[in-house]
C-alpha positions as CSV (number, residue, x, y, z in Angstrom):
1,X,106.0,22.2,26.5
2,X,108.9,24.3,27.7
3,X,109.3,25.3,24.4
4,X,105.5,26.6,24.0
5,X,105.8,28.4,26.8
6,X,109.1,30.1,25.9
7,X,107.7,30.8,22.9
8,X,104.8,32.5,24.2
9,X,106.5,35.0,27.4
10,X,109.3,36.5,23.9
11,X,106.0,36.9,22.2
12,X,104.4,39.2,25.6
13,X,108.0,40.4,25.7
14,X,108.3,41.4,22.0
15,X,104.3,42.6,22.4
16,X,105.9,45.4,25.3
17,X,108.8,45.9,23.0
18,X,106.4,47.4,20.8
19,X,104.4,48.9,23.0
20,X,107.7,51.3,24.0
21,X,109.1,51.9,20.7
22,X,105.1,52.9,19.3
23,X,105.3,55.5,22.7
24,X,108.7,56.6,21.7
25,X,107.8,57.3,18.0
26,X,103.9,58.2,18.5
27,X,103.7,59.5,21.8
28,X,107.4,61.3,22.9
29,X,108.5,62.3,19.3
30,X,111.7,60.7,20.1
31,X,111.7,57.6,17.8
32,X,114.4,54.2,19.6
33,X,114.9,52.6,16.5
34,X,114.7,52.7,12.6
35,X,111.5,52.2,10.8
36,X,113.4,49.0,9.3
37,X,113.8,47.5,12.6
38,X,110.7,48.5,13.6
39,X,108.8,46.5,11.2
40,X,111.4,43.6,11.7
41,X,110.2,43.3,15.2
42,X,106.2,44.3,14.4
43,X,106.5,41.1,11.7
44,X,108.0,38.6,14.0
45,X,105.3,39.4,16.6
46,X,102.8,38.7,13.4
47,X,104.3,35.4,12.7
48,X,104.4,34.0,16.3
49,X,100.4,35.1,16.6
50,X,99.3,33.6,13.4
51,X,101.0,30.4,14.3
52,X,99.3,31.1,17.8
53,X,95.8,33.2,17.2
54,X,94.4,31.8,21.2
55,X,97.5,33.9,21.7
56,X,96.2,37.0,20.4
57,X,95.0,39.8,23.0
58,X,93.0,42.6,22.7
59,X,96.5,45.2,23.3
60,X,98.6,43.6,20.9
61,X,100.4,46.1,18.7
62,X,99.2,43.7,15.6
63,X,95.8,44.8,16.5
64,X,96.2,48.8,14.9
65,X,95.9,47.4,11.7
66,X,92.4,47.5,11.3
67,X,89.0,44.8,10.9
68,X,87.5,43.6,8.4
69,X,84.3,46.0,7.3
70,X,81.6,46.3,9.5
71,X,77.7,47.5,8.3
72,X,77.0,49.4,10.8
73,X,77.7,51.4,14.2
74,X,76.3,50.3,17.4
75,X,74.7,53.3,19.9
76,X,76.4,53.0,22.9
77,X,75.5,55.4,26.3
78,X,78.5,56.9,28.1
79,X,79.0,55.6,32.0
80,X,79.2,59.8,32.4
81,X,77.9,62.3,30.1
82,X,80.5,63.7,27.6
83,X,79.2,67.5,28.5
84,X,79.5,70.3,26.2
85,X,81.6,73.7,27.1
86,X,80.4,77.1,27.3
87,X,82.0,79.7,25.0
88,X,83.2,83.4,25.4
89,X,84.9,85.2,22.6
90,X,86.5,88.3,24.9
91,X,88.1,89.4,27.5
92,X,84.7,90.9,29.4
93,X,82.9,87.4,28.8
94,X,86.0,85.7,30.2
95,X,86.1,87.8,33.3
96,X,82.4,86.8,34.0
97,X,83.0,83.2,33.7
98,X,85.7,84.2,36.3
99,X,83.8,86.6,38.5
100,X,80.4,83.8,38.6
101,X,83.4,81.1,39.7
102,X,84.6,83.1,42.3
103,X,80.9,84.7,43.5
104,X,80.0,80.8,43.7
105,X,82.6,79.8,46.5
106,X,82.8,83.1,48.5
107,X,84.9,84.9,46.3
108,X,87.9,82.8,46.9
109,X,90.7,83.0,44.3
110,X,90.8,80.2,42.0
111,X,93.7,78.2,39.7
112,X,92.8,77.2,36.8
113,X,94.5,74.3,34.4
114,X,94.7,75.9,31.2
115,X,95.1,74.1,27.5
116,X,94.7,74.2,24.1
117,X,91.5,73.7,22.9
118,X,92.1,71.1,19.8
119,X,89.9,71.3,16.3
120,X,89.3,68.0,15.9
121,X,86.4,65.2,16.9
122,X,85.9,64.3,20.5
123,X,86.3,60.2,21.6
124,X,85.4,58.6,24.7
125,X,87.3,55.5,25.9
126,X,86.6,52.8,28.2
127,X,89.2,51.2,29.9
128,X,88.4,48.5,32.4
129,X,91.3,46.3,34.6
130,X,93.5,48.6,32.3
131,X,92.9,47.5,28.7
132,X,90.8,48.9,26.0
133,X,87.5,47.6,25.7
134,X,85.4,50.3,23.7
135,X,85.6,53.5,21.7
136,X,82.4,55.7,21.0
137,X,81.8,58.7,19.4
138,X,80.7,62.2,21.2
139,X,77.3,61.3,20.0
140,X,74.8,63.9,21.7
141,X,76.8,63.9,24.7
142,X,74.9,60.8,25.9
143,X,75.2,58.8,23.4
144,X,77.8,57.8,21.2
145,X,78.4,55.4,18.4
146,X,81.2,52.6,19.3
147,X,83.7,52.7,17.0
148,X,86.1,50.5,18.8
149,X,87.6,48.7,16.0
150,X,88.9,51.9,14.4
151,X,90.2,53.7,17.5
152,X,92.4,50.7,18.1
153,X,94.4,51.6,14.9
154,X,95.2,54.9,16.2
155,X,98.9,54.6,16.9
156,X,99.7,56.6,20.2
157,X,96.4,55.7,22.0
158,X,97.1,52.6,24.9
159,X,95.2,49.4,24.5
160,X,96.7,49.0,27.6
161,X,97.4,51.7,30.2
162,X,101.4,51.9,31.4
163,X,101.4,50.3,34.5
164,X,103.1,49.4,37.8
165,X,104.5,45.6,38.1
166,X,101.8,45.0,40.3
167,X,99.0,46.7,38.4
168,X,97.4,48.5,40.9
169,X,97.8,51.9,40.0
170,X,95.5,51.4,37.3
171,X,91.6,51.8,38.4
172,X,89.2,49.0,37.4
173,X,86.8,51.6,34.9
174,X,88.3,54.2,33.9
175,X,86.4,56.4,31.0
176,X,89.4,58.3,29.5
177,X,88.0,61.7,27.0
178,X,90.0,63.3,24.3
179,X,90.1,64.6,20.4
180,X,91.2,62.7,17.7
181,X,93.5,64.6,15.4
182,X,95.6,64.9,11.9
183,X,98.6,67.0,12.4
184,X,98.8,69.8,9.2
185,X,101.8,68.1,7.9
186,X,100.2,64.4,7.6
187,X,97.0,66.4,6.1
188,X,98.8,67.4,3.7
189,X,100.7,64.5,2.7
190,X,97.5,61.9,2.9
191,X,95.3,64.5,0.8
192,X,98.2,64.2,-2.1
193,X,98.1,60.5,-1.8
194,X,94.9,60.7,-1.8
195,X,94.3,62.5,-4.9
196,X,97.1,60.7,-6.8
197,X,94.4,57.7,-5.9
198,X,92.2,59.9,-7.7
199,X,89.8,60.0,-4.6
200,X,88.6,63.5,-3.3
201,X,90.5,65.3,-1.0
202,X,89.9,66.7,2.7
203,X,88.8,70.3,3.3
204,X,90.5,70.9,6.2
205,X,92.1,68.5,8.9
206,X,88.8,68.6,11.1
207,X,86.7,66.9,9.0
208,X,89.8,64.7,7.8
209,X,89.4,63.2,11.3
210,X,86.2,63.0,11.5
211,X,85.8,60.8,8.3
212,X,88.3,58.8,9.4
213,X,87.1,57.6,12.2
214,X,83.5,56.6,11.2
215,X,84.6,54.7,8.1
216,X,83.0,51.3,8.0
217,X,86.5,49.7,6.9
218,X,89.0,49.8,10.1
219,X,91.6,49.2,7.6
220,X,90.7,52.3,5.7
221,X,91.6,54.3,9.3
222,X,94.4,52.2,9.5
223,X,95.3,54.2,6.5
224,X,95.1,57.4,8.5
225,X,97.5,59.2,10.4
226,X,95.2,60.1,13.4
227,X,95.9,61.0,17.2
228,X,94.5,61.1,20.1
229,X,95.0,64.1,22.7
230,X,93.7,63.2,25.6
231,X,92.1,66.3,28.5
232,X,90.0,64.9,30.5
233,X,88.7,61.5,32.5
234,X,84.9,60.4,33.4
235,X,83.3,57.5,35.3
236,X,86.2,56.1,37.3
237,X,86.2,53.2,39.2
238,X,88.9,51.2,41.7
239,X,90.9,54.2,42.3
240,X,90.8,57.6,43.5
241,X,92.9,60.1,41.0
242,X,94.4,63.3,42.0
243,X,91.8,66.1,42.7
244,X,94.1,68.9,40.6
245,X,92.7,68.5,36.9
246,X,96.5,69.4,35.6
247,X,97.9,66.4,38.2
248,X,95.2,63.9,36.6
249,X,96.3,65.0,32.9
250,X,100.0,64.5,34.3
251,X,98.9,60.7,36.0
252,X,97.1,60.6,31.7
253,X,100.4,61.0,30.4
254,X,102.2,58.3,32.7
255,X,99.4,55.9,31.6
256,X,100.5,56.4,28.0
257,X,98.3,59.2,26.9
258,X,99.5,62.1,24.7
259,X,98.7,65.2,26.4
260,X,99.1,68.8,25.2
261,X,102.9,69.9,26.0
262,X,101.3,73.4,26.4
263,X,99.0,72.5,29.7
264,X,99.7,74.6,32.6
265,X,98.3,75.1,35.6
266,X,97.5,79.5,35.7
267,X,95.7,81.8,38.7
268,X,93.6,83.7,38.4
269,X,91.7,85.5,35.6
270,X,94.9,87.2,35.0
271,X,96.9,84.1,34.5
272,X,94.3,82.7,32.2
273,X,94.7,85.7,29.8
274,X,98.1,85.6,29.7
275,X,98.2,82.0,28.5
276,X,95.3,83.1,26.0
277,X,97.6,85.6,24.4
278,X,100.6,83.1,24.8
279,X,98.6,80.1,23.0
280,X,97.4,83.0,20.4
281,X,100.9,84.0,19.3
282,X,101.6,80.3,19.1
283,X,98.9,78.9,17.0
284,X,100.2,79.5,13.2
285,X,103.3,77.7,14.3
286,X,101.6,74.4,15.6
287,X,101.3,71.3,13.7
288,X,97.9,70.4,15.0
289,X,94.6,73.1,14.5
290,X,93.2,74.5,18.0
291,X,90.5,77.2,17.9
292,X,90.9,78.4,21.5
293,X,91.7,77.9,25.2
294,X,90.4,75.5,27.8
295,X,90.3,76.8,31.1
296,X,88.9,74.3,33.7
297,X,89.0,74.9,38.0
298,X,91.2,73.0,38.5
299,X,90.5,71.9,42.5
300,X,88.1,68.9,42.1
301,X,86.1,70.4,45.6
302,X,85.5,74.1,44.2
303,X,84.5,72.1,40.6
304,X,82.1,69.8,43.0
305,X,80.7,73.0,44.6
306,X,80.1,75.2,41.2
307,X,78.4,72.0,39.6
308,X,76.4,72.4,36.2
309,X,73.7,74.3,34.2
310,X,72.1,72.3,31.5
311,X,74.6,70.2,30.2
312,X,77.5,72.5,30.5
313,X,79.7,72.6,33.8
314,X,79.9,75.7,35.9
315,X,83.1,75.4,36.2
316,X,84.7,75.2,32.6
317,X,84.9,77.7,29.4
318,X,86.2,77.5,26.2
319,X,87.4,80.9,25.4
320,X,87.4,81.2,21.5
321,X,90.2,82.3,18.8
322,X,88.5,85.1,16.2
323,X,87.3,84.3,13.7
324,X,88.8,84.3,10.4
325,X,88.2,87.1,7.9
326,X,88.9,86.9,3.9
327,X,87.7,88.9,1.0
328,X,85.9,88.0,-2.3
329,X,83.2,88.4,-5.1
330,X,79.6,88.8,-4.1
331,X,78.2,86.9,-7.2
332,X,74.6,87.0,-6.4
333,X,71.8,86.6,-3.7
334,X,69.0,84.0,-2.9
335,X,66.7,83.9,-0.6
336,X,65.9,80.9,1.5
337,X,63.3,80.1,3.4
338,X,62.8,79.2,6.8
339,X,60.4,76.7,9.1
340,X,59.0,80.4,10.3
341,X,58.2,81.9,6.8
342,X,61.3,83.9,7.0
343,X,63.6,85.0,4.3
344,X,66.8,84.9,4.8
345,X,69.4,86.6,2.3
346,X,72.1,83.7,0.7
347,X,75.1,85.6,-0.4
348,X,76.7,83.5,-3.6
349,X,80.4,83.8,-3.2
350,X,83.1,83.1,-5.5
351,X,85.0,80.1,-3.6
352,X,87.5,81.4,-1.1
353,X,89.1,79.6,1.6
354,X,88.3,81.0,4.9
355,X,88.2,79.6,9.0
356,X,89.2,76.1,7.6
357,X,86.8,75.5,4.6
358,X,86.2,76.2,1.5
359,X,82.8,79.1,1.2
360,X,80.9,79.8,-1.2
361,X,77.4,80.9,0.7
362,X,77.3,83.2,3.4
363,X,74.3,84.9,5.2
364,X,73.5,88.8,4.8
365,X,71.1,87.8,7.9
366,X,68.2,90.5,6.3
367,X,67.5,93.3,4.2
368,X,68.3,95.6,7.0
369,X,71.3,94.4,7.3
370,X,72.3,94.7,3.6
371,X,71.0,98.4,3.8
372,X,73.6,99.2,6.6
373,X,76.5,97.5,5.3
374,X,75.6,99.2,1.7
375,X,76.3,95.8,0.0
376,X,75.9,95.3,-3.6
377,X,75.6,92.2,-6.3
378,X,79.3,92.4,-7.7
379,X,81.4,94.1,-4.3
380,X,84.1,92.6,-2.9
381,X,82.8,91.7,0.7
382,X,84.9,90.7,3.9
383,X,83.6,86.7,4.5
384,X,83.8,86.0,8.1
385,X,83.5,82.3,9.4
386,X,84.0,81.4,13.4
387,X,83.9,77.9,14.0
388,X,80.9,75.9,13.2
389,X,79.0,79.6,13.1
390,X,77.3,79.9,9.7
391,X,79.5,81.8,7.6
392,X,78.5,85.4,7.3
393,X,79.7,88.5,5.4
394,X,80.5,90.9,7.4
395,X,81.2,93.7,5.6
396,X,81.8,96.0,2.5
397,X,85.3,95.6,1.4
398,X,85.8,97.2,-2.1
399,X,82.8,98.6,-4.1
400,X,82.6,96.5,-7.7
401,X,83.0,98.5,-10.9
402,X,79.6,96.8,-12.3
403,X,77.2,96.2,-9.4
404,X,73.7,95.9,-8.9
405,X,71.3,96.5,-5.5
406,X,69.9,93.3,-4.2
407,X,66.1,93.3,-4.3
408,X,63.8,91.5,-1.6
409,X,61.8,89.3,-3.9
410,X,58.0,90.2,-3.7
411,X,56.8,86.5,-3.8
412,X,57.9,83.6,-1.9
413,X,60.8,81.7,-4.0
414,X,59.0,78.3,-2.3
415,X,55.6,78.6,-2.8
416,X,54.8,81.6,-4.9
417,X,52.8,83.5,-2.0
418,X,53.3,87.3,-1.3
419,X,56.1,88.3,0.9
420,X,55.1,90.9,3.7
421,X,57.3,92.8,5.8
422,X,55.9,94.6,8.4
423,X,56.5,98.2,9.3
424,X,59.6,98.2,11.2
425,X,60.7,95.1,11.1
426,X,64.5,93.5,9.5
427,X,62.8,90.0,9.1
428,X,60.5,89.7,5.6
429,X,58.5,86.3,5.5
430,X,56.4,84.2,3.4
431,X,52.7,84.5,4.1
432,X,51.5,81.0,2.9
433,X,52.0,79.2,5.8
434,X,49.3,76.4,5.2
435,X,51.0,75.7,1.7
436,X,54.5,76.7,1.6
437,X,56.3,73.6,0.9
438,X,59.5,75.1,3.6
439,X,56.8,75.8,6.6
440,X,55.0,72.4,5.9
441,X,56.5,70.0,8.5
442,X,56.3,72.9,11.3
443,X,52.9,73.7,10.2
444,X,50.9,70.1,10.5
445,X,53.4,69.8,13.9
446,X,51.1,72.2,15.1
447,X,47.9,71.8,13.0
448,X,47.8,68.5,15.1
449,X,49.8,69.2,18.3
450,X,47.4,68.5,21.8
451,X,46.2,72.5,21.6
452,X,45.2,72.9,18.6
453,X,43.5,69.8,16.8
454,X,44.2,67.2,19.1
455,X,45.3,64.5,16.7
456,X,46.8,61.5,18.8
457,X,48.4,59.4,16.7
458,X,49.5,62.3,14.8
459,X,52.8,62.8,16.0
460,X,56.0,64.8,14.7
461,X,57.5,61.3,13.6
462,X,54.2,60.3,11.8
463,X,53.7,63.4,10.3
464,X,57.6,63.9,8.8
465,X,57.2,60.2,7.2
466,X,53.8,61.3,5.7
467,X,55.6,64.7,4.3
468,X,58.4,62.4,2.4
469,X,55.5,60.1,1.3
470,X,53.9,62.4,-0.2
471,X,50.6,61.6,1.4
472,X,50.6,65.1,3.0
473,X,51.2,68.8,1.9
474,X,48.5,70.8,3.3
475,X,46.7,70.8,6.9
476,X,43.3,69.4,5.0
477,X,45.1,66.4,3.8
478,X,45.1,64.9,7.2
479,X,41.4,64.0,6.7
480,X,42.0,62.3,3.6
481,X,44.2,60.0,5.1
482,X,41.3,57.3,5.4
483,X,41.6,57.0,1.7
484,X,45.0,55.7,1.9
485,X,44.1,53.1,4.6
486,X,45.6,50.2,3.1
487,X,48.2,51.4,2.8
488,X,49.2,52.7,5.9
489,X,48.1,49.2,7.8
490,X,50.9,48.3,5.5
491,X,53.3,50.1,7.0
492,X,56.4,49.2,9.7
493,X,54.8,50.4,13.2
494,X,51.3,50.0,12.2
495,X,48.8,47.5,12.0
496,X,45.2,47.7,11.6
497,X,44.4,48.6,15.0
498,X,46.7,51.5,15.3
499,X,45.5,52.3,12.1
500,X,41.7,52.2,13.1
501,X,42.7,54.7,16.3
502,X,44.2,57.2,13.9
503,X,41.6,57.5,12.1
504,X,39.2,57.7,14.7
505,X,41.1,60.3,15.9
506,X,41.3,62.4,13.2
507,X,37.9,61.6,12.2
508,X,37.0,62.8,16.1
509,X,39.0,66.2,15.9
510,X,37.1,67.6,13.3
511,X,34.9,68.7,16.3
512,X,36.8,71.3,17.5
513,X,36.0,75.0,18.5
514,X,36.2,78.7,17.0
515,X,39.5,79.5,19.1
516,X,41.5,75.9,18.9
517,X,40.9,75.9,15.0
518,X,42.6,79.3,15.0
519,X,45.4,78.5,16.9
520,X,46.0,75.4,14.8
521,X,46.2,77.9,12.2
522,X,49.4,78.6,13.2
523,X,49.5,82.5,12.0
524,X,52.6,84.0,13.8
525,X,52.0,86.0,16.6
526,X,48.8,84.0,17.6
527,X,48.7,82.3,20.7
528,X,46.1,79.9,22.6
529,X,45.3,83.4,24.6
530,X,45.2,85.3,21.5
531,X,43.2,82.8,19.2
532,X,40.3,82.9,22.1
533,X,40.2,86.1,22.3
534,X,39.5,86.8,18.4
535,X,37.2,84.1,18.8
536,X,35.4,85.6,21.4
537,X,35.7,88.9,19.4
538,X,34.1,88.1,16.4
539,X,32.5,84.8,16.9
540,X,32.9,83.2,13.6
541,X,35.8,82.5,11.3
542,X,34.2,84.6,8.4
543,X,33.7,87.7,10.3
544,X,37.5,87.7,11.5
545,X,38.7,87.1,8.0
546,X,36.5,89.7,6.5
547,X,38.1,92.1,9.1
548,X,41.8,90.9,8.1
549,X,40.7,91.9,4.7
550,X,39.6,95.4,5.7
551,X,42.6,95.6,7.8
552,X,44.7,95.4,4.5
553,X,42.6,97.8,2.7
554,X,43.1,100.7,5.7
555,X,46.7,100.2,5.8
556,X,46.6,100.8,1.8
557,X,44.5,104.1,2.5
558,X,47.0,105.2,5.4
559,X,50.2,104.6,3.6
560,X,48.5,107.0,0.5
561,X,47.3,109.4,2.8
562,X,49.6,109.8,5.2
563,X,52.6,108.9,3.7
564,X,55.1,110.4,5.6
565,X,53.2,110.7,9.1
566,X,53.7,107.1,10.9
567,X,52.0,108.6,14.0
568,X,48.5,109.2,11.8
569,X,48.9,106.2,9.8
570,X,48.5,104.0,13.2
571,X,45.5,106.2,14.7
572,X,43.8,105.2,11.6
573,X,44.5,101.7,11.9
574,X,43.9,101.8,15.6
575,X,40.0,103.0,15.2
576,X,38.4,100.3,15.0
577,X,38.4,96.3,13.9
578,X,41.5,93.8,14.5
579,X,43.3,96.2,17.1
580,X,40.2,96.6,19.0
581,X,40.7,93.4,20.0
582,X,42.6,93.3,23.5
583,X,46.1,93.0,23.1
584,X,46.4,93.2,19.5
585,X,48.7,95.7,18.1
586,X,50.0,96.8,14.8
587,X,52.7,93.9,14.7
588,X,49.4,90.8,15.6
589,X,46.9,92.8,13.8
590,X,49.5,92.8,10.1
591,X,50.5,89.4,10.8
592,X,46.8,88.3,10.9
593,X,46.0,90.1,8.2
594,X,49.0,88.8,5.8
595,X,47.5,85.4,6.8
596,X,43.8,86.1,5.7
597,X,44.7,88.0,2.7
598,X,46.9,85.0,0.8
599,X,44.3,83.4,-1.0
600,X,45.7,79.9,-0.6
601,X,45.6,79.9,3.0
602,X,41.5,80.8,2.6
603,X,41.7,77.7,-0.2
604,X,42.7,75.6,2.6
605,X,40.3,77.1,5.5
606,X,37.5,76.6,2.8
607,X,38.9,72.5,2.3
608,X,39.2,71.9,6.3
609,X,35.5,73.3,6.1
610,X,34.2,71.1,3.4
611,X,36.3,67.8,4.8
612,X,33.9,68.4,8.1
613,X,35.8,70.8,10.5
614,X,33.3,72.4,12.4
615,X,32.7,74.4,15.3
616,X,29.8,76.0,18.0
617,X,28.9,79.4,17.9
618,X,31.2,81.9,19.7
619,X,29.3,84.7,21.9
620,X,30.9,87.5,20.6
621,X,32.5,89.6,23.3
622,X,32.7,92.6,20.8
623,X,29.9,94.5,22.5
624,X,29.8,95.7,26.2
625,X,30.5,93.3,28.6
626,X,29.8,93.2,32.4
627,X,33.8,92.7,32.8
628,X,34.8,94.5,29.8
629,X,38.4,95.9,30.2
630,X,38.8,94.2,33.7
631,X,42.3,92.2,34.1
632,X,42.3,89.4,36.9
633,X,45.4,87.9,38.3
634,X,45.1,84.6,40.1
635,X,47.1,83.3,42.4
636,X,46.9,80.5,45.0
637,X,44.7,77.3,45.5
638,X,40.7,77.6,45.0
639,X,38.7,75.1,46.3
640,X,35.1,75.3,44.6
641,X,36.8,75.9,41.3
642,X,40.3,75.3,39.6
643,X,41.5,78.3,38.5
644,X,41.4,77.4,35.3
645,X,37.4,77.2,35.6
646,X,37.8,80.4,37.2
647,X,39.4,82.0,34.7
648,X,37.0,80.9,31.8
649,X,34.1,82.4,33.9
650,X,36.3,85.6,33.5
651,X,36.7,85.9,30.2
652,X,33.5,84.7,29.5
653,X,32.2,88.1,31.2
654,X,34.6,90.0,29.1
655,X,37.2,89.7,31.5
656,X,41.3,89.4,30.8
657,X,43.4,86.9,32.9
658,X,47.2,87.7,33.0
659,X,50.2,86.1,34.9
660,X,51.6,89.1,36.2
661,X,50.4,91.8,38.5
662,X,50.7,95.5,37.6
663,X,49.4,98.6,38.5
664,X,47.1,98.2,35.3
665,X,45.4,95.1,37.2
666,X,42.4,95.8,38.7
667,X,41.6,92.6,41.0
668,X,44.1,89.6,42.2
669,X,41.9,86.9,43.1
670,X,43.6,84.9,46.9
671,X,43.3,81.7,47.0
672,X,45.2,79.6,49.5
673,X,49.2,80.1,49.6
674,X,49.4,82.6,47.0
675,X,52.8,83.7,47.5
676,X,54.6,86.6,46.2
677,X,51.7,88.1,43.8
678,X,49.6,89.2,46.5
679,X,52.1,90.8,48.3
680,X,53.0,92.7,45.2
681,X,48.8,93.8,44.6
682,X,49.5,95.1,48.3
683,X,52.2,97.5,47.8
684,X,50.4,98.2,44.5
685,X,47.3,99.2,46.0
686,X,45.1,96.3,43.3
687,X,42.4,95.3,44.9
688,X,42.3,91.9,46.4
689,X,39.6,89.0,46.3
690,X,39.1,85.8,48.2
691,X,37.2,83.2,46.3
692,X,33.6,84.0,47.8
693,X,34.7,87.6,46.7
694,X,35.2,86.1,43.4
695,X,31.5,84.6,43.1
696,X,29.6,87.0,44.2
697,X,31.0,89.7,41.9
698,X,30.7,86.6,38.8
699,X,27.3,86.0,40.0
700,X,26.8,90.0,40.1
701,X,27.5,89.8,36.5
702,X,26.3,86.7,34.8
703,X,23.0,88.5,36.7
704,X,23.5,91.3,35.0
């Protein structure tokens, strides 16, 4: 028995010795024994553990070799969120960050913990009683993926925190945050080996680190020379860490983590600037890629005062390095159609390595930018890439010998609908909002949404699935889903009852109002209020469509009669029709006219009507109404009716209800607790009405 106990004690000492040698090699970069000697000790421990598997502990050096493949990663919540950092790109923005931080603490000077911003992939480590229990990716900041077997293979990542003999200097629970990176020198060697084996090489060290860390087979991860660079902590239980972030990092180093040798505590804005300039000079000579510097308020009490905004701390910021740029040839241009119908010109480039990746596509933004930069197909252009930002063509580098102009297509490259560009706007758009595949998902989601047709049970997730399966191509297809009833019942998550409810909701949605229907069509610039005003002005959809056609004709006539006089064109267009509707200017009128001038949109509308979608006739407000031209603002709470009900009565009599008080406001209706809007009305001399006064005004108007 004594012999067995002696062997177990020896195995523990052997494991401790191997940990020390690993730290010296991977963390301190100062090996204390030869590789052959380390391998002999490692094999000796392996042999002992093979004979006594019950002695194997999670923090044993032998557990870094990787486990058998997994079939998936499990999602795990972080004990505290992994927040994003705000970015700044110049000294002025850095100064603004420092000013905001100092203003929040009565202007006192601040010290910052400054460190390089590693260009890798974030990792969250959970230690309990000093032993690594779980490693998760950043994920969405709240939930990440459990990749513990892979993290265990990272050689410089402690499987157990270094501690004193009593172990009372390690917390009961702690989250350690950091970046998994791949050194440039090891990246090159890894790529050479992959190519020799016939595998695809990685584009850059960051991608190699991320790809290696998310292998389902952790033995592959173990074969990759990854390193973990610690930069902070999350939740801590059972021990109080130093309040200084700089001192916290020194504690992490004492526990066995690798931290950057360039971590410093600097004073104020000038200290941050000097640190940034020094790191910018060092950057090219570093073996680990960095893409900027991170500055965090060093003192814990001050960080608590500053707090957070959205999902980022107010006490930290990343100062990014300038984007890398290079030149290449612009071979051609393609136009991509976004979910709102906007056409974006995309440069097809001769492949070039920039910003850490090989770039063959880059955005040209819009036609105005192309004109401003004077770029033509065949030119040599400057390509810019900043971090994860989409590469862009920054400028013309050199005019090519055989070039030709970039032209905006007349029809949508996705659906063939007409492309329109409103005068004065940079963006060109496809007018096929109801039929364009590029816009299909968003158009359908909007059509079925609560404030549009309000189809309960047809949410975003269901629409995405139905589009993917080819069941929905246009809003009219929603009303044909009953033909697929049997197939719907068989879908995962559905059943007889849920399908019955969905089909009943679709049937019910056929009874709607004209303003809801107009809003549901998703016409650009037409929100709920504008849809209501259009419905009340024109009364019928036919009248609105006819006016849209007439407007297009007037646009063409104005362009012919006044090609060089924009003011004259505007006078002709505002004389009647669409722009007679309150709130409809030339931009909105163009959007409405472009939508209805596309015949395929009108075909979908006809199909919706044929499917049974209908609404009651609307009393038009195009003629004189008792409250026509009057603008109201409602504030405070009313007793006899809600503000929405009051607004509906005002609008039914031709008045308009807005949310803000101005000199153009005719009446402010002040109920209980009216707030600042009443004060502003008094200051501007706007007429004030209480609830009784509003009722009297409405009754008189209705009597007329």
